[in-house]
C-alpha positions in Angstrom: 26.2 -28.2 2.8 26.5 -31.4 0.7 29.8 -32.1 -1.0 29.7 -34.7 -3.8 32.7 -37.0 -4.2 32.8 -36.3 -7.9 33.5 -32.6 -7.1 36.5 -33.5 -4.9 38.0 -36.2 -7.1 38.7 -34.8 -10.6 41.1 -36.5 -12.9 42.8 -35.0 -16.0 39.9 -35.8 -18.3 37.4 -34.0 -16.1 39.6 -30.9 -16.0 40.0 -31.0 -19.8 36.2 -31.3 -20.2 35.6 -28.4 -17.9 38.0 -26.2 -19.8 36.3 -27.1 -23.1 32.9 -26.2 -21.8 34.2 -22.9 -20.4 35.7 -21.9 -23.8 33.9 -19.6 -26.3 31.4 -21.2 -28.7 32.5 -21.8 -32.3 30.8 -19.8 -35.0 28.5 -22.1 -37.0 27.5 -19.9 -39.9 23.9 -20.9 -39.6 24.5 -24.6 -39.3 22.4 -24.9 -36.2 19.5 -23.1 -37.8 19.6 -25.4 -40.8 19.6 -28.5 -38.6 16.7 -27.2 -36.5 14.7 -26.4 -39.7 15.4 -29.9 -41.1 14.4 -31.6 -37.9 11.1 -29.6 -37.7 10.3 -30.3 -41.3 10.8 -34.0 -40.7 8.6 -33.9 -37.6 5.8 -32.3 -39.7 6.3 -34.9 -42.5 5.9 -37.7 -39.9 2.8 -36.1 -38.4 1.1 -35.7 -41.7 2.1 -39.0 -43.3 -0.2 -41.2 -41.3 -3.4 -39.1 -41.9 -2.5 -38.7 -45.6 -1.9 -42.5 -46.0 -5.2 -43.1 -44.1 -7.0 -40.7 -46.5 -5.5 -42.4 -49.6 -6.3 -45.9 -48.3 -9.8 -44.8 -47.5 -10.3 -43.4 -51.0 -9.1 -46.6 -52.6 -11.2 -48.8 -50.3 -14.4 -46.7 -50.5 -15.8 -48.3 -53.7 -15.4 -51.9 -52.7 -16.6 -51.1 -49.2 -19.8 -49.5 -50.5 -20.3 -52.5 -52.8 -20.0 -54.8 -49.9 -22.4 -52.7 -47.8 -24.9 -52.7 -50.6 -24.7 -56.5 -50.9 -25.3 -57.1 -47.2 -29.1 -57.1 -47.5 -28.8 -59.8 -50.1 -26.5 -61.8 -47.8 -28.9 -61.4 -44.9 -31.7 -62.4 -47.3 -30.1 -65.9 -47.6 -30.4 -66.4 -43.8 -33.7 -67.9 -42.9 -36.2 -65.3 -41.6 -36.9 -67.4 -38.5 -33.3 -66.9 -37.4 -33.4 -63.1 -38.1 -36.7 -62.8 -36.3 -35.3 -64.3 -33.1 -32.3 -61.9 -33.2 -34.4 -58.8 -33.6 -31.6 -56.7 -35.0 -32.4 -53.3 -36.5 -30.6 -54.1 -39.9 -32.8 -51.8 -42.0 -31.4 -48.5 -40.9 -27.9 -49.7 -39.9 -26.5 -50.2 -43.4 -27.6 -47.0 -45.0 -24.8 -45.4 -46.9 -24.9 -42.0 -44.9 -24.7 -43.8 -41.6 -21.8 -45.9 -42.7 -19.9 -42.9 -44.1 -20.6 -40.9 -41.0 -19.2 -43.8 -38.9 -16.1 -43.9 -41.0 -15.6 -40.1 -40.9 -15.9 -40.2 -37.1 -13.5 -43.1 -36.8 -11.0 -41.3 -39.0 -11.3 -38.1 -37.0 -10.8 -39.9 -33.8 -7.7 -41.7 -35.2 -6.3 -38.4 -36.4 -7.0 -36.7 -33.1 -5.3 -39.6 -31.2 -2.3 -39.3 -33.4 -2.0 -35.6 -33.0 -2.3 -35.8 -29.2 0.4 -38.5 -29.2 3.0 -36.0 -30.5 
């Protein structure tokens, strides 16, 4: 049997605390339930705020991003064909709008999933 020194040596404050913890709980008239509901609501607000902000930001940035993607072939047209021929990059199918949008949707889904798994 192990006896802790804290059990043997109790001062007046320890005895008062033990007496307080042994007393009957005070009626709270639903206070605890209100606090728990507020905490849960705040947790849900925090969980949903990042994906919502991401969706709003993506909707704002979608049009300029699409314009940029559409201008990329013109930008690559400025580069000499000899340089592009040496690189052998599949640029034709890479910048199609459905491919880019699918990539952004997958990225957003992975970010959302990562955030949800964090909590």
